[in-house]
mmCIF file as Biopython writes it, N, C-alpha, C and O atoms, coordinates in Angstrom:
data_model
#
loop_
_atom_site.group_PDB
_atom_site.id
_atom_site.type_symbol
_atom_site.label_atom_id
_atom_site.label_alt_id
_atom_site.label_comp_id
_atom_site.label_asym_id
_atom_site.label_entity_id
_atom_site.label_seq_id
_atom_site.pdbx_PDB_ins_code
_atom_site.Cartn_x
_atom_site.Cartn_y
_atom_site.Cartn_z
_atom_site.occupancy
_atom_site.B_iso_or_equiv
_atom_site.auth_seq_id
_atom_site.auth_asym_id
_atom_site.pdbx_PDB_model_num
ATOM 1   N N  . UNK A ? 1  ? 55.984 11.286  0.112   1.0 0.0 1  A 1 
ATOM 2   C CA . UNK A ? 1  ? 55.254 10.813  1.284   1.0 0.0 1  A 1 
ATOM 3   C C  . UNK A ? 1  ? 53.787 11.236  1.211   1.0 0.0 1  A 1 
ATOM 4   O O  . UNK A ? 1  ? 52.893 10.466  1.560   1.0 0.0 1  A 1 
ATOM 5   N N  . UNK A ? 2  ? 53.546 12.475  0.750   1.0 0.0 2  A 1 
ATOM 6   C CA . UNK A ? 2  ? 52.169 12.957  0.638   1.0 0.0 2  A 1 
ATOM 7   C C  . UNK A ? 2  ? 51.369 12.055  -0.294  1.0 0.0 2  A 1 
ATOM 8   O O  . UNK A ? 2  ? 50.223 11.714  -0.001  1.0 0.0 2  A 1 
ATOM 9   N N  . UNK A ? 3  ? 51.981 11.664  -1.430  1.0 0.0 3  A 1 
ATOM 10  C CA . UNK A ? 3  ? 51.309 10.769  -2.370  1.0 0.0 3  A 1 
ATOM 11  C C  . UNK A ? 3  ? 50.970 9.430   -1.718  1.0 0.0 3  A 1 
ATOM 12  O O  . UNK A ? 3  ? 49.863 8.921   -1.893  1.0 0.0 3  A 1 
ATOM 13  N N  . UNK A ? 4  ? 51.917 8.854   -0.966  1.0 0.0 4  A 1 
ATOM 14  C CA . UNK A ? 4  ? 51.673 7.562   -0.309  1.0 0.0 4  A 1 
ATOM 15  C C  . UNK A ? 4  ? 50.511 7.637   0.657   1.0 0.0 4  A 1 
ATOM 16  O O  . UNK A ? 4  ? 49.696 6.716   0.712   1.0 0.0 4  A 1 
ATOM 17  N N  . UNK A ? 5  ? 50.415 8.713   1.420   1.0 0.0 5  A 1 
ATOM 18  C CA . UNK A ? 5  ? 49.317 8.861   2.387   1.0 0.0 5  A 1 
ATOM 19  C C  . UNK A ? 5  ? 47.988 8.986   1.664   1.0 0.0 5  A 1 
ATOM 20  O O  . UNK A ? 5  ? 47.019 8.313   2.016   1.0 0.0 5  A 1 
ATOM 21  N N  . UNK A ? 6  ? 47.938 9.854   0.644   1.0 0.0 6  A 1 
ATOM 22  C CA . UNK A ? 6  ? 46.688 10.040  -0.097  1.0 0.0 6  A 1 
ATOM 23  C C  . UNK A ? 6  ? 46.290 8.756   -0.813  1.0 0.0 6  A 1 
ATOM 24  O O  . UNK A ? 6  ? 45.126 8.356   -0.776  1.0 0.0 6  A 1 
ATOM 25  N N  . UNK A ? 7  ? 47.252 8.111   -1.461  1.0 0.0 7  A 1 
ATOM 26  C CA . UNK A ? 7  ? 46.970 6.856   -2.165  1.0 0.0 7  A 1 
ATOM 27  C C  . UNK A ? 7  ? 46.469 5.789   -1.197  1.0 0.0 7  A 1 
ATOM 28  O O  . UNK A ? 7  ? 45.510 5.081   -1.501  1.0 0.0 7  A 1 
ATOM 29  N N  . UNK A ? 8  ? 47.101 5.670   -0.053  1.0 0.0 8  A 1 
ATOM 30  C CA . UNK A ? 8  ? 46.685 4.674   0.937   1.0 0.0 8  A 1 
ATOM 31  C C  . UNK A ? 8  ? 45.297 4.982   1.495   1.0 0.0 8  A 1 
ATOM 32  O O  . UNK A ? 8  ? 44.504 4.067   1.719   1.0 0.0 8  A 1 
ATOM 33  N N  . UNK A ? 9  ? 45.001 6.251   1.717   1.0 0.0 9  A 1 
ATOM 34  C CA . UNK A ? 9  ? 43.672 6.636   2.200   1.0 0.0 9  A 1 
ATOM 35  C C  . UNK A ? 9  ? 42.587 6.273   1.197   1.0 0.0 9  A 1 
ATOM 36  O O  . UNK A ? 9  ? 41.564 5.689   1.556   1.0 0.0 9  A 1 
ATOM 37  N N  . UNK A ? 10 ? 42.820 6.625   -0.061  1.0 0.0 10 A 1 
ATOM 38  C CA . UNK A ? 10 ? 41.810 6.355   -1.088  1.0 0.0 10 A 1 
ATOM 39  C C  . UNK A ? 10 ? 41.668 4.857   -1.331  1.0 0.0 10 A 1 
ATOM 40  O O  . UNK A ? 10 ? 40.553 4.336   -1.349  1.0 0.0 10 A 1 
ATOM 41  N N  . UNK A ? 11 ? 42.774 4.168   -1.516  1.0 0.0 11 A 1 
ATOM 42  C CA . UNK A ? 11 ? 42.713 2.733   -1.800  1.0 0.0 11 A 1 
ATOM 43  C C  . UNK A ? 11 ? 42.078 1.962   -0.650  1.0 0.0 11 A 1 
ATOM 44  O O  . UNK A ? 11 ? 41.214 1.114   -0.875  1.0 0.0 11 A 1 
ATOM 45  N N  . UNK A ? 12 ? 42.494 2.244   0.567   1.0 0.0 12 A 1 
ATOM 46  C CA . UNK A ? 12 ? 41.927 1.530   1.715   1.0 0.0 12 A 1 
ATOM 47  C C  . UNK A ? 12 ? 40.468 1.904   1.924   1.0 0.0 12 A 1 
ATOM 48  O O  . UNK A ? 12 ? 39.663 1.060   2.318   1.0 0.0 12 A 1 
ATOM 49  N N  . UNK A ? 13 ? 40.119 3.156   1.667   1.0 0.0 13 A 1 
ATOM 50  C CA . UNK A ? 13 ? 38.731 3.584   1.820   1.0 0.0 13 A 1 
ATOM 51  C C  . UNK A ? 13 ? 37.807 2.880   0.851   1.0 0.0 13 A 1 
ATOM 52  O O  . UNK A ? 13 ? 36.758 2.369   1.242   1.0 0.0 13 A 1 
ATOM 53  N N  . UNK A ? 14 ? 38.194 2.854   -0.413  1.0 0.0 14 A 1 
ATOM 54  C CA . UNK A ? 14 ? 37.366 2.204   -1.439  1.0 0.0 14 A 1 
ATOM 55  C C  . UNK A ? 14 ? 37.281 0.703   -1.186  1.0 0.0 14 A 1 
ATOM 56  O O  . UNK A ? 14 ? 36.193 0.128   -1.201  1.0 0.0 14 A 1 
ATOM 57  N N  . UNK A ? 15 ? 38.414 0.079   -0.957  1.0 0.0 15 A 1 
ATOM 58  C CA . UNK A ? 15 ? 38.427 -1.372  -0.752  1.0 0.0 15 A 1 
ATOM 59  C C  . UNK A ? 15 ? 37.635 -1.778  0.485   1.0 0.0 15 A 1 
ATOM 60  O O  . UNK A ? 15 ? 36.840 -2.716  0.431   1.0 0.0 15 A 1 
ATOM 61  N N  . UNK A ? 16 ? 37.848 -1.080  1.599   1.0 0.0 16 A 1 
ATOM 62  C CA . UNK A ? 16 ? 37.112 -1.439  2.819   1.0 0.0 16 A 1 
ATOM 63  C C  . UNK A ? 16 ? 35.625 -1.126  2.682   1.0 0.0 16 A 1 
ATOM 64  O O  . UNK A ? 16 ? 34.795 -1.850  3.232   1.0 0.0 16 A 1 
ATOM 65  N N  . UNK A ? 17 ? 35.271 -0.065  1.963   1.0 0.0 17 A 1 
ATOM 66  C CA . UNK A ? 17 ? 33.862 0.256   1.740   1.0 0.0 17 A 1 
ATOM 67  C C  . UNK A ? 17 ? 33.161 -0.865  0.972   1.0 0.0 17 A 1 
ATOM 68  O O  . UNK A ? 17 ? 32.087 -1.322  1.364   1.0 0.0 17 A 1 
ATOM 69  N N  . UNK A ? 18 ? 33.780 -1.297  -0.117  1.0 0.0 18 A 1 
ATOM 70  C CA . UNK A ? 18 ? 33.161 -2.343  -0.942  1.0 0.0 18 A 1 
ATOM 71  C C  . UNK A ? 18 ? 33.164 -3.705  -0.259  1.0 0.0 18 A 1 
ATOM 72  O O  . UNK A ? 18 ? 32.183 -4.445  -0.337  1.0 0.0 18 A 1 
ATOM 73  N N  . UNK A ? 19 ? 34.262 -4.035  0.409   1.0 0.0 19 A 1 
ATOM 74  C CA . UNK A ? 19 ? 34.331 -5.339  1.074   1.0 0.0 19 A 1 
ATOM 75  C C  . UNK A ? 19 ? 33.369 -5.426  2.259   1.0 0.0 19 A 1 
ATOM 76  O O  . UNK A ? 19 ? 32.732 -6.461  2.455   1.0 0.0 19 A 1 
ATOM 77  N N  . UNK A ? 20 ? 33.252 -4.360  3.049   1.0 0.0 20 A 1 
ATOM 78  C CA . UNK A ? 20 ? 32.318 -4.409  4.172   1.0 0.0 20 A 1 
ATOM 79  C C  . UNK A ? 20 ? 30.883 -4.451  3.683   1.0 0.0 20 A 1 
ATOM 80  O O  . UNK A ? 20 ? 30.029 -5.066  4.323   1.0 0.0 20 A 1 
ATOM 81  N N  . UNK A ? 21 ? 30.600 -3.800  2.545   1.0 0.0 21 A 1 
ATOM 82  C CA . UNK A ? 21 ? 29.256 -3.899  1.958   1.0 0.0 21 A 1 
ATOM 83  C C  . UNK A ? 21 ? 28.948 -5.352  1.605   1.0 0.0 21 A 1 
ATOM 84  O O  . UNK A ? 21 ? 27.896 -5.882  1.962   1.0 0.0 21 A 1 
ATOM 85  N N  . UNK A ? 22 ? 29.872 -5.977  0.907   1.0 0.0 22 A 1 
ATOM 86  C CA . UNK A ? 22 ? 29.667 -7.359  0.458   1.0 0.0 22 A 1 
ATOM 87  C C  . UNK A ? 22 ? 29.538 -8.325  1.643   1.0 0.0 22 A 1 
ATOM 88  O O  . UNK A ? 22 ? 28.618 -9.143  1.670   1.0 0.0 22 A 1 
ATOM 89  N N  . UNK A ? 23 ? 30.427 -8.241  2.599   1.0 0.0 23 A 1 
ATOM 90  C CA . UNK A ? 23 ? 30.414 -9.165  3.732   1.0 0.0 23 A 1 
ATOM 91  C C  . UNK A ? 23 ? 29.202 -8.917  4.632   1.0 0.0 23 A 1 
ATOM 92  O O  . UNK A ? 23 ? 28.605 -9.867  5.137   1.0 0.0 23 A 1 
ATOM 93  N N  . UNK A ? 24 ? 28.839 -7.659  4.833   1.0 0.0 24 A 1 
ATOM 94  C CA . UNK A ? 24 ? 27.648 -7.354  5.630   1.0 0.0 24 A 1 
ATOM 95  C C  . UNK A ? 24 ? 26.406 -7.915  4.946   1.0 0.0 24 A 1 
ATOM 96  O O  . UNK A ? 24 ? 25.530 -8.478  5.604   1.0 0.0 24 A 1 
ATOM 97  N N  . UNK A ? 25 ? 26.331 -7.761  3.639   1.0 0.0 25 A 1 
ATOM 98  C CA . UNK A ? 25 ? 25.189 -8.293  2.878   1.0 0.0 25 A 1 
ATOM 99  C C  . UNK A ? 25 ? 25.141 -9.818  2.958   1.0 0.0 25 A 1 
ATOM 100 O O  . UNK A ? 25 ? 24.074 -10.392 3.174   1.0 0.0 25 A 1 
ATOM 101 N N  . UNK A ? 26 ? 26.275 -10.468 2.786   1.0 0.0 26 A 1 
ATOM 102 C CA . UNK A ? 26 ? 26.316 -11.937 2.855   1.0 0.0 26 A 1 
ATOM 103 C C  . UNK A ? 26 ? 25.887 -12.423 4.242   1.0 0.0 26 A 1 
ATOM 104 O O  . UNK A ? 26 ? 25.111 -13.372 4.357   1.0 0.0 26 A 1 
ATOM 105 N N  . UNK A ? 27 ? 26.387 -11.781 5.277   1.0 0.0 27 A 1 
ATOM 106 C CA . UNK A ? 27 ? 26.105 -12.234 6.639   1.0 0.0 27 A 1 
ATOM 107 C C  . UNK A ? 27 ? 24.707 -11.876 7.133   1.0 0.0 27 A 1 
ATOM 108 O O  . UNK A ? 27 ? 24.095 -12.651 7.867   1.0 0.0 27 A 1 
ATOM 109 N N  . UNK A ? 28 ? 24.194 -10.709 6.738   1.0 0.0 28 A 1 
ATOM 110 C CA . UNK A ? 28 ? 22.949 -10.222 7.329   1.0 0.0 28 A 1 
ATOM 111 C C  . UNK A ? 28 ? 21.822 -10.015 6.326   1.0 0.0 28 A 1 
ATOM 112 O O  . UNK A ? 28 ? 20.671 -9.842  6.725   1.0 0.0 28 A 1 
ATOM 113 N N  . UNK A ? 29 ? 22.127 -10.029 5.043   1.0 0.0 29 A 1 
ATOM 114 C CA . UNK A ? 29 ? 21.124 -9.741  4.033   1.0 0.0 29 A 1 
ATOM 115 C C  . UNK A ? 29 ? 20.786 -8.262  4.023   1.0 0.0 29 A 1 
ATOM 116 O O  . UNK A ? 29 ? 21.333 -7.470  4.790   1.0 0.0 29 A 1 
ATOM 117 N N  . UNK A ? 30 ? 19.868 -7.914  3.133   1.0 0.0 30 A 1 
ATOM 118 C CA . UNK A ? 30 ? 19.478 -6.503  3.057   1.0 0.0 30 A 1 
ATOM 119 C C  . UNK A ? 30 ? 18.208 -6.304  3.864   1.0 0.0 30 A 1 
ATOM 120 O O  . UNK A ? 30 ? 17.221 -7.016  3.680   1.0 0.0 30 A 1 
ATOM 121 N N  . UNK A ? 31 ? 18.245 -5.365  4.725   1.0 0.0 31 A 1 
ATOM 122 C CA . UNK A ? 31 ? 17.097 -5.026  5.551   1.0 0.0 31 A 1 
ATOM 123 C C  . UNK A ? 31 ? 17.090 -3.533  5.773   1.0 0.0 31 A 1 
ATOM 124 O O  . UNK A ? 31 ? 17.964 -2.823  5.275   1.0 0.0 31 A 1 
ATOM 125 N N  . UNK A ? 32 ? 16.123 -3.056  6.507   1.0 0.0 32 A 1 
ATOM 126 C CA . UNK A ? 32 ? 16.048 -1.610  6.723   1.0 0.0 32 A 1 
ATOM 127 C C  . UNK A ? 32 ? 17.248 -1.037  7.475   1.0 0.0 32 A 1 
ATOM 128 O O  . UNK A ? 32 ? 17.559 0.146   7.336   1.0 0.0 32 A 1 
ATOM 129 N N  . UNK A ? 33 ? 17.917 -1.864  8.265   1.0 0.0 33 A 1 
ATOM 130 C CA . UNK A ? 33 ? 19.068 -1.376  9.020   1.0 0.0 33 A 1 
ATOM 131 C C  . UNK A ? 33 ? 20.401 -1.669  8.329   1.0 0.0 33 A 1 
ATOM 132 O O  . UNK A ? 33 ? 21.464 -1.447  8.909   1.0 0.0 33 A 1 
ATOM 133 N N  . UNK A ? 34 ? 20.345 -2.168  7.090   1.0 0.0 34 A 1 
ATOM 134 C CA . UNK A ? 34 ? 21.569 -2.514  6.368   1.0 0.0 34 A 1 
ATOM 135 C C  . UNK A ? 34 ? 22.542 -1.337  6.256   1.0 0.0 34 A 1 
ATOM 136 O O  . UNK A ? 34 ? 23.717 -1.504  6.584   1.0 0.0 34 A 1 
ATOM 137 N N  . UNK A ? 35 ? 22.104 -0.150  5.804   1.0 0.0 35 A 1 
ATOM 138 C CA . UNK A ? 35 ? 23.076 0.954   5.678   1.0 0.0 35 A 1 
ATOM 139 C C  . UNK A ? 35 ? 23.777 1.291   6.999   1.0 0.0 35 A 1 
ATOM 140 O O  . UNK A ? 35 ? 24.978 1.562   7.015   1.0 0.0 35 A 1 
ATOM 141 N N  . UNK A ? 36 ? 23.036 1.274   8.091   1.0 0.0 36 A 1 
ATOM 142 C CA . UNK A ? 36 ? 23.629 1.583   9.391   1.0 0.0 36 A 1 
ATOM 143 C C  . UNK A ? 36 ? 24.649 0.516   9.791   1.0 0.0 36 A 1 
ATOM 144 O O  . UNK A ? 36 ? 25.733 0.844   10.274  1.0 0.0 36 A 1 
ATOM 145 N N  . UNK A ? 37 ? 24.307 -0.754  9.593   1.0 0.0 37 A 1 
ATOM 146 C CA . UNK A ? 37 ? 25.227 -1.845  9.926   1.0 0.0 37 A 1 
ATOM 147 C C  . UNK A ? 37 ? 26.467 -1.809  9.032   1.0 0.0 37 A 1 
ATOM 148 O O  . UNK A ? 37 ? 27.582 -2.054  9.491   1.0 0.0 37 A 1 
ATOM 149 N N  . UNK A ? 38 ? 26.259 -1.501  7.759   1.0 0.0 38 A 1 
ATOM 150 C CA . UNK A ? 38 ? 27.370 -1.426  6.815   1.0 0.0 38 A 1 
ATOM 151 C C  . UNK A ? 38 ? 28.326 -0.297  7.204   1.0 0.0 38 A 1 
ATOM 152 O O  . UNK A ? 38 ? 29.542 -0.488  7.228   1.0 0.0 38 A 1 
ATOM 153 N N  . UNK A ? 39 ? 27.773 0.872   7.506   1.0 0.0 39 A 1 
ATOM 154 C CA . UNK A ? 39 ? 28.627 2.004   7.866   1.0 0.0 39 A 1 
ATOM 155 C C  . UNK A ? 39 ? 29.373 1.760   9.180   1.0 0.0 39 A 1 
ATOM 156 O O  . UNK A ? 39 ? 30.496 2.229   9.367   1.0 0.0 39 A 1 
ATOM 157 N N  . UNK A ? 40 ? 28.730 1.021   10.082  1.0 0.0 40 A 1 
ATOM 158 C CA . UNK A ? 40 ? 29.422 0.671   11.323  1.0 0.0 40 A 1 
ATOM 159 C C  . UNK A ? 40 ? 30.605 -0.251  11.025  1.0 0.0 40 A 1 
ATOM 160 O O  . UNK A ? 40 ? 31.705 -0.050  11.540  1.0 0.0 40 A 1 
ATOM 161 N N  . UNK A ? 41 ? 30.365 -1.264  10.188  1.0 0.0 41 A 1 
ATOM 162 C CA . UNK A ? 41 ? 31.439 -2.184  9.809   1.0 0.0 41 A 1 
ATOM 163 C C  . UNK A ? 41 ? 32.559 -1.433  9.094   1.0 0.0 41 A 1 
ATOM 164 O O  . UNK A ? 41 ? 33.738 -1.702  9.326   1.0 0.0 41 A 1 
ATOM 165 N N  . UNK A ? 42 ? 32.190 -0.494  8.229   1.0 0.0 42 A 1 
ATOM 166 C CA . UNK A ? 42 ? 33.199 0.259   7.494   1.0 0.0 42 A 1 
ATOM 167 C C  . UNK A ? 42 ? 34.025 1.139   8.430   1.0 0.0 42 A 1 
ATOM 168 O O  . UNK A ? 42 ? 35.239 1.258   8.269   1.0 0.0 42 A 1 
ATOM 169 N N  . UNK A ? 43 ? 33.363 1.752   9.405   1.0 0.0 43 A 1 
ATOM 170 C CA . UNK A ? 43 ? 34.100 2.614   10.338  1.0 0.0 43 A 1 
ATOM 171 C C  . UNK A ? 43 ? 35.112 1.818   11.161  1.0 0.0 43 A 1 
ATOM 172 O O  . UNK A ? 43 ? 36.133 2.354   11.592  1.0 0.0 43 A 1 
ATOM 173 N N  . UNK A ? 44 ? 34.824 0.547   11.372  1.0 0.0 44 A 1 
ATOM 174 C CA . UNK A ? 44 ? 35.777 -0.306  12.085  1.0 0.0 44 A 1 
ATOM 175 C C  . UNK A ? 44 ? 36.882 -0.829  11.168  1.0 0.0 44 A 1 
ATOM 176 O O  . UNK A ? 44 ? 38.009 -1.052  11.611  1.0 0.0 44 A 1 
ATOM 177 N N  . UNK A ? 45 ? 36.555 -1.025  9.890   1.0 0.0 45 A 1 
ATOM 178 C CA . UNK A ? 45 ? 37.504 -1.637  8.958   1.0 0.0 45 A 1 
ATOM 179 C C  . UNK A ? 45 ? 38.484 -0.643  8.340   1.0 0.0 45 A 1 
ATOM 180 O O  . UNK A ? 45 ? 39.624 -1.004  8.048   1.0 0.0 45 A 1 
ATOM 181 N N  . UNK A ? 46 ? 38.056 0.606   8.137   1.0 0.0 46 A 1 
ATOM 182 C CA . UNK A ? 46 ? 38.907 1.533   7.399   1.0 0.0 46 A 1 
ATOM 183 C C  . UNK A ? 46 ? 40.224 1.862   8.104   1.0 0.0 46 A 1 
ATOM 184 O O  . UNK A ? 46 ? 41.262 1.840   7.443   1.0 0.0 46 A 1 
ATOM 185 N N  . UNK A ? 47 ? 40.245 2.163   9.394   1.0 0.0 47 A 1 
ATOM 186 C CA . UNK A ? 47 ? 41.542 2.491   10.013  1.0 0.0 47 A 1 
ATOM 187 C C  . UNK A ? 47 ? 42.600 1.388   9.880   1.0 0.0 47 A 1 
ATOM 188 O O  . UNK A ? 47 ? 43.729 1.686   9.491   1.0 0.0 47 A 1 
ATOM 189 N N  . UNK A ? 48 ? 42.274 0.120   10.190  1.0 0.0 48 A 1 
ATOM 190 C CA . UNK A ? 48 ? 43.321 -0.888  9.994   1.0 0.0 48 A 1 
ATOM 191 C C  . UNK A ? 48 ? 43.641 -1.115  8.514   1.0 0.0 48 A 1 
ATOM 192 O O  . UNK A ? 48 ? 44.779 -1.430  8.166   1.0 0.0 48 A 1 
ATOM 193 N N  . UNK A ? 49 ? 42.640 -0.954  7.645   1.0 0.0 49 A 1 
ATOM 194 C CA . UNK A ? 49 ? 42.909 -1.096  6.210   1.0 0.0 49 A 1 
ATOM 195 C C  . UNK A ? 49 ? 43.898 -0.031  5.747   1.0 0.0 49 A 1 
ATOM 196 O O  . UNK A ? 49 ? 44.782 -0.310  4.938   1.0 0.0 49 A 1 
ATOM 197 N N  . UNK A ? 50 ? 43.747 1.197   6.266   1.0 0.0 50 A 1 
ATOM 198 C CA . UNK A ? 50 ? 44.694 2.259   5.912   1.0 0.0 50 A 1 
ATOM 199 C C  . UNK A ? 50 ? 46.095 1.913   6.397   1.0 0.0 50 A 1 
ATOM 200 O O  . UNK A ? 50 ? 47.064 2.054   5.651   1.0 0.0 50 A 1 
ATOM 201 N N  . UNK A ? 51 ? 46.208 1.465   7.628   1.0 0.0 51 A 1 
ATOM 202 C CA . UNK A ? 51 ? 47.530 1.134   8.175   1.0 0.0 51 A 1 
ATOM 203 C C  . UNK A ? 51 ? 48.185 0.003   7.377   1.0 0.0 51 A 1 
ATOM 204 O O  . UNK A ? 51 ? 49.389 0.032   7.122   1.0 0.0 51 A 1 
ATOM 205 N N  . UNK A ? 52 ? 47.390 -0.984  6.989   1.0 0.0 52 A 1 
ATOM 206 C CA . UNK A ? 52 ? 47.921 -2.094  6.190   1.0 0.0 52 A 1 
ATOM 207 C C  . UNK A ? 52 ? 48.356 -1.600  4.819   1.0 0.0 52 A 1 
ATOM 208 O O  . UNK A ? 52 ? 49.449 -1.926  4.358   1.0 0.0 52 A 1 
ATOM 209 N N  . UNK A ? 53 ? 47.494 -0.804  4.157   1.0 0.0 53 A 1 
ATOM 210 C CA . UNK A ? 53 ? 47.835 -0.284  2.823   1.0 0.0 53 A 1 
ATOM 211 C C  . UNK A ? 53 ? 49.076 0.596   2.884   1.0 0.0 53 A 1 
ATOM 212 O O  . UNK A ? 53 ? 49.940 0.511   2.011   1.0 0.0 53 A 1 
ATOM 213 N N  . UNK A ? 54 ? 49.171 1.431   3.897   1.0 0.0 54 A 1 
ATOM 214 C CA . UNK A ? 54 ? 50.321 2.320   4.028   1.0 0.0 54 A 1 
ATOM 215 C C  . UNK A ? 54 ? 51.593 1.531   4.332   1.0 0.0 54 A 1 
ATOM 216 O O  . UNK A ? 54 ? 52.654 1.826   3.783   1.0 0.0 54 A 1 
ATOM 217 N N  . UNK A ? 55 ? 51.489 0.534   5.201   1.0 0.0 55 A 1 
ATOM 218 C CA . UNK A ? 55 ? 52.666 -0.243  5.611   1.0 0.0 55 A 1 
ATOM 219 C C  . UNK A ? 55 ? 53.167 -1.179  4.520   1.0 0.0 55 A 1 
ATOM 220 O O  . UNK A ? 55 ? 54.373 -1.296  4.304   1.0 0.0 55 A 1 
ATOM 221 N N  . UNK A ? 56 ? 52.251 -1.840  3.838   1.0 0.0 56 A 1 
ATOM 222 C CA . UNK A ? 56 ? 52.638 -2.847  2.855   1.0 0.0 56 A 1 
ATOM 223 C C  . UNK A ? 56 ? 52.665 -2.324  1.423   1.0 0.0 56 A 1 
ATOM 224 O O  . UNK A ? 56 ? 53.113 -3.027  0.518   1.0 0.0 56 A 1 
ATOM 225 N N  . UNK A ? 57 ? 52.191 -1.097  1.207   1.0 0.0 57 A 1 
ATOM 226 C CA . UNK A ? 57 ? 52.127 -0.534  -0.137  1.0 0.0 57 A 1 
ATOM 227 C C  . UNK A ? 57 ? 53.438 -0.568  -0.893  1.0 0.0 57 A 1 
ATOM 228 O O  . UNK A ? 57 ? 53.465 -1.040  -2.030  1.0 0.0 57 A 1 
ATOM 229 N N  . UNK A ? 58 ? 54.535 -0.086  -0.309  1.0 0.0 58 A 1 
ATOM 230 C CA . UNK A ? 58 ? 55.807 -0.102  -1.042  1.0 0.0 58 A 1 
ATOM 231 C C  . UNK A ? 58 ? 56.267 -1.522  -1.412  1.0 0.0 58 A 1 
ATOM 232 O O  . UNK A ? 58 ? 56.775 -1.748  -2.511  1.0 0.0 58 A 1 
ATOM 233 N N  . UNK A ? 59 ? 56.087 -2.461  -0.499  1.0 0.0 59 A 1 
ATOM 234 C CA . UNK A ? 59 ? 56.479 -3.841  -0.772  1.0 0.0 59 A 1 
ATOM 235 C C  . UNK A ? 59 ? 55.625 -4.432  -1.901  1.0 0.0 59 A 1 
ATOM 236 O O  . UNK A ? 59 ? 56.145 -5.112  -2.785  1.0 0.0 59 A 1 
ATOM 237 N N  . UNK A ? 60 ? 54.339 -4.175  -1.867  1.0 0.0 60 A 1 
ATOM 238 C CA . UNK A ? 60 ? 53.441 -4.677  -2.908  1.0 0.0 60 A 1 
ATOM 239 C C  . UNK A ? 60 ? 53.784 -4.041  -4.253  1.0 0.0 60 A 1 
ATOM 240 O O  . UNK A ? 60 ? 53.746 -4.711  -5.285  1.0 0.0 60 A 1 
ATOM 241 N N  . UNK A ? 61 ? 54.118 -2.760  -4.244  1.0 0.0 61 A 1 
ATOM 242 C CA . UNK A ? 61 ? 54.488 -2.073  -5.479  1.0 0.0 61 A 1 
ATOM 243 C C  . UNK A ? 61 ? 55.754 -2.679  -6.071  1.0 0.0 61 A 1 
ATOM 244 O O  . UNK A ? 61 ? 55.821 -2.916  -7.277  1.0 0.0 61 A 1 
ATOM 245 N N  . UNK A ? 62 ? 56.763 -2.934  -5.230  1.0 0.0 62 A 1 
ATOM 246 C CA . UNK A ? 62 ? 58.006 -3.552  -5.722  1.0 0.0 62 A 1 
ATOM 247 C C  . UNK A ? 62 ? 57.736 -4.940  -6.285  1.0 0.0 62 A 1 
ATOM 248 O O  . UNK A ? 62 ? 58.244 -5.288  -7.351  1.0 0.0 62 A 1 
ATOM 249 N N  . UNK A ? 63 ? 56.940 -5.732  -5.576  1.0 0.0 63 A 1 
ATOM 250 C CA . UNK A ? 63 ? 56.612 -7.076  -6.048  1.0 0.0 63 A 1 
ATOM 251 C C  . UNK A ? 63 ? 55.848 -7.013  -7.365  1.0 0.0 63 A 1 
ATOM 252 O O  . UNK A ? 63 ? 56.108 -7.799  -8.276  1.0 0.0 63 A 1 
ATOM 253 N N  . UNK A ? 64 ? 54.915 -6.085  -7.464  1.0 0.0 64 A 1 
ATOM 254 C CA . UNK A ? 64 ? 54.143 -5.936  -8.702  1.0 0.0 64 A 1 
ATOM 255 C C  . UNK A ? 64 ? 55.042 -5.575  -9.875  1.0 0.0 64 A 1 
ATOM 256 O O  . UNK A ? 64 ? 54.895 -6.122  -10.968 1.0 0.0 64 A 1 
ATOM 257 N N  . UNK A ? 65 ? 55.980 -4.646  -9.646  1.0 0.0 65 A 1 
ATOM 258 C CA . UNK A ? 65 ? 56.927 -4.287  -10.709 1.0 0.0 65 A 1 
ATOM 259 C C  . UNK A ? 65 ? 57.775 -5.493  -11.108 1.0 0.0 65 A 1 
ATOM 260 O O  . UNK A ? 65 ? 58.007 -5.730  -12.293 1.0 0.0 65 A 1 
ATOM 261 N N  . UNK A ? 66 ? 58.228 -6.238  -10.132 1.0 0.0 66 A 1 
ATOM 262 C CA . UNK A ? 66 ? 59.055 -7.410  -10.418 1.0 0.0 66 A 1 
ATOM 263 C C  . UNK A ? 66 ? 58.262 -8.448  -11.206 1.0 0.0 66 A 1 
ATOM 264 O O  . UNK A ? 66 ? 58.769 -8.994  -12.186 1.0 0.0 66 A 1 
ATOM 265 N N  . UNK A ? 67 ? 57.035 -8.727  -10.798 1.0 0.0 67 A 1 
ATOM 266 C CA . UNK A ? 67 ? 56.209 -9.713  -11.511 1.0 0.0 67 A 1 
ATOM 267 C C  . UNK A ? 67 ? 55.850 -9.247  -12.906 1.0 0.0 67 A 1 
ATOM 268 O O  . UNK A ? 67 ? 55.779 -10.055 -13.832 1.0 0.0 67 A 1 
ATOM 269 N N  . UNK A ? 68 ? 55.623 -7.950  -13.066 1.0 0.0 68 A 1 
ATOM 270 C CA . UNK A ? 68 ? 55.273 -7.419  -14.388 1.0 0.0 68 A 1 
ATOM 271 C C  . UNK A ? 68 ? 56.455 -7.523  -15.339 1.0 0.0 68 A 1 
ATOM 272 O O  . UNK A ? 68 ? 56.274 -7.807  -16.523 1.0 0.0 68 A 1 
ATOM 273 N N  . UNK A ? 69 ? 57.658 -7.299  -14.837 1.0 0.0 69 A 1 
ATOM 274 C CA . UNK A ? 69 ? 58.857 -7.400  -15.679 1.0 0.0 69 A 1 
ATOM 275 C C  . UNK A ? 69 ? 59.134 -8.827  -16.077 1.0 0.0 69 A 1 
ATOM 276 O O  . UNK A ? 69 ? 59.506 -9.081  -17.223 1.0 0.0 69 A 1 
ATOM 277 N N  . UNK A ? 70 ? 58.962 -9.784  -15.153 1.0 0.0 70 A 1 
ATOM 278 C CA . UNK A ? 70 ? 59.277 -11.173 -15.454 1.0 0.0 70 A 1 
ATOM 279 C C  . UNK A ? 70 ? 58.147 -11.860 -16.193 1.0 0.0 70 A 1 
ATOM 280 O O  . UNK A ? 70 ? 58.337 -12.949 -16.735 1.0 0.0 70 A 1 
ATOM 281 N N  . UNK A ? 71 ? 56.981 -11.246 -16.224 1.0 0.0 71 A 1 
ATOM 282 C CA . UNK A ? 71 ? 55.837 -11.869 -16.889 1.0 0.0 71 A 1 
ATOM 283 C C  . UNK A ? 71 ? 55.767 -11.602 -18.378 1.0 0.0 71 A 1 
ATOM 284 O O  . UNK A ? 71 ? 54.850 -12.087 -19.041 1.0 0.0 71 A 1 
ATOM 285 N N  . UNK A ? 72 ? 56.725 -10.831 -18.935 1.0 0.0 72 A 1 
ATOM 286 C CA . UNK A ? 72 ? 56.682 -10.495 -20.373 1.0 0.0 72 A 1 
ATOM 287 C C  . UNK A ? 72 ? 57.187 -11.621 -21.212 1.0 0.0 72 A 1 
ATOM 288 O O  . UNK A ? 72 ? 57.221 -11.511 -22.438 1.0 0.0 72 A 1 
#
């Protein structure tokens, strides 16, 4: 369980950080307030991203294993 929590925290943190950067840049461009807007978007995105990663992680892992086995 400890591994799942840590893995979900790191994966959701990295993914939400990069995705909010990209989407904030696409929507607003880069300006002097970009870092502040990006961090605000990230602070809103990370909690649900963690819950999604934690909730769906085992199912995604099983599906990935199944697809990897049948893809040989």
